[in-house]
C-alpha angles and dihedrals in degrees: 000000000000117000112195118213099189138037088245092058090048092049090052090053092052090053094055119110120248133033119323126189112214105205107197112201146141128215093231091057112102093201089052092050088050091061099039095085093055098043092092089055092048090050092048091050092049106044093158089073131072111219124215123183111211120192102221092208092054093045103034093147090055092047090052092047090054092043094245107163099148129047144247091043135160128209120180119208129185119196090345096309125108113245100169146358138202098189127157139104096260128109111262127213130215089249093052093049093047090048091051091050093045089062090058100048 
């Protein structure tokens, strides 16, 4: 999983070809910490996606631009365009995330 440190790195990710999962999170968020341990499994089960973990607090302008008001949240982009979102303030399970991604393959 790629973790951008600058807006430039994030912009480069958004310009990449293919499907990219933007995983909006924050280290203080208990529901985010709940999903961290299974993210490697989710990535392994969905190799057609590139995963990018975005700290909402470090990239607040980006979170606002993508209408991310609850975390953890997932937005999938393909060639810079949004093709799906799993965005709300509720805890998400591995099964729910995999089901969401399956609908975008």
